[in-house]
Residue, then its C-alpha position, 0 to 999 in steps of 0.5 A: m524882935q528878939k528870939l526865944r533862944n534856949d539855956g539849958g532848959s530855961g528861955l534866954v532872951t537878950i535886951p536891945k542895947k539901945y534900952l540899956e543904954r537908954d537906961g544908963l546899963f551900957t556905957e562906952a566903959g562897957f556893960p557891969d558884971e551883974h544885975r539882979l532881976i525879977v522875971d514876972r508871968l503876968g499871963r499867957r505869953t506875957y512876962l516882964v522883966r524888972l531891974t533890981d534898984g541896989g538889990s531892992f525892987q517894989e511891989l508888982h502893984e506898986c510900980e508906976e508903969i503897971q498903975r499907968v497901964a492899968a488907970q489907962k485899961m480903966l479909962e478905957q473900960g469906963g472906970f468899972g468894967e464896961q466898955a466906954q460909950a461914945d455920947 
């Protein structure tokens, strides 16, 4: 679990090295000087951090990961906002 720290009045949290390595952002050569990030507030106490790809980024609703979570939620609710019933 990560800790939220005060950084001059803003919240600061670190991303585990193993995740950065998995995405090729941290290598044996070290960590690149700078990456642009987008932080979206999805709801109460829920945030999404995304790295830009060469300075550009997809709109949130276009992100494959967000679409996957939304589709899973729809399936769990029977597709029409109702809780799925077992036969």
